[in-house]
C-alpha positions in Angstrom: 0.0 0.0 0.0 1.6 3.2 -1.2 0.8 6.8 -0.8 -0.9 6.9 -4.3 -3.3 4.1 -3.2 -4.1 5.9 0.1 -4.7 9.2 -1.7 -7.0 7.5 -4.2 -9.0 5.8 -1.5 -9.3 8.9 0.6 -10.3 11.0 -2.4 -12.8 8.4 -3.5 -14.3 8.1 -0.1 -14.6 11.9 0.1 -16.3 12.1 -3.3 -18.7 9.3 -2.5 -19.7 11.0 0.7 -20.2 14.4 -0.9 -22.0 13.0 -3.9 -24.3 10.9 -1.8 -25.3 13.7 0.6 -25.9 16.1 -2.2 -27.9 13.7 -4.3 -30.0 12.4 -1.3 -31.4 15.9 -0.4 -32.2 16.9 -4.0 -33.7 13.5 -4.8 -36.0 13.6 -1.7 -37.2 17.1 -2.7 -37.8 16.0 -6.3 -39.9 13.0 -5.1 -41.9 15.3 -2.8 -42.7 17.7 -5.7 -43.5 14.7 -8.0 -45.9 13.3 -5.4 -47.6 16.7 -5.1 -47.9 17.0 -8.9 -49.4 13.5 -9.1 -51.9 14.3 -6.4 -53.0 17.4 -8.2 -53.4 15.4 -11.4 -55.5 12.8 -9.7 -57.7 15.5 -8.1 -58.2 17.2 -11.5 -59.1 13.9 -13.1 -61.6 13.1 -10.3 -63.1 16.6 -10.6 -63.5 16.2 -14.4 -61.6 19.3 -15.3 -59.0 19.7 -18.1 -55.5 20.0 -16.6 -53.3 22.7 -18.0 -50.1 21.1 -19.2 -48.1 24.3 -19.5 -44.8 24.7 -17.7 -45.1 25.6 -14.0 -42.6 26.8 -11.4 -42.8 23.3 -9.8 -42.1 21.5 -13.0 -39.1 23.7 -13.7 -37.9 23.1 -10.1 -38.3 19.4 -10.6 -36.1 19.5 -13.7 -33.5 21.4 -11.9 -33.5 19.1 -8.9 -33.4 16.0 -11.1 -30.4 17.4 -13.0 -28.6 18.3 -9.7 -29.2 14.8 -8.4 -27.8 13.3 -11.5 -24.7 15.4 -11.3 -24.3 14.5 -7.6 -24.7 10.8 -8.4 -22.0 11.2 -11.1 -19.7 12.6 -8.5 -20.3 9.6 -6.3 -19.6 7.3 -9.2 -16.3 9.0 -9.8 -15.5 8.4 -6.2 -16.2 4.7 -6.6 -13.9 4.6 -9.6 -11.1 6.2 -7.6 -11.6 3.7 -4.8 -11.4 0.8 -7.3 -8.4 2.4 -9.0 -6.7 2.6 -5.6 -7.0 -1.2 -5.3 -6.0 -1.8 -8.9 -2.8 0.2 -8.8 0.1 -1.7 -7.3 
């Protein structure tokens, strides 16, 4: 175990932790907004009204949150790659 391996492991663990914590919060908020939107759609269908499909602030926020969660997940994946690279390098 050399200093390069240790640096890759520590860097990988840090990236996984940062990516996970960032993705978790954004994904939870995205799911809450999606649940609210689904609830409104069910209510509109039950009421018999035509639902306006135009872009809303909530749908824009859902797109932003989904994209941020994807970026954060990619950061965590890079962390996993660094951890595996730390084991692969001799």
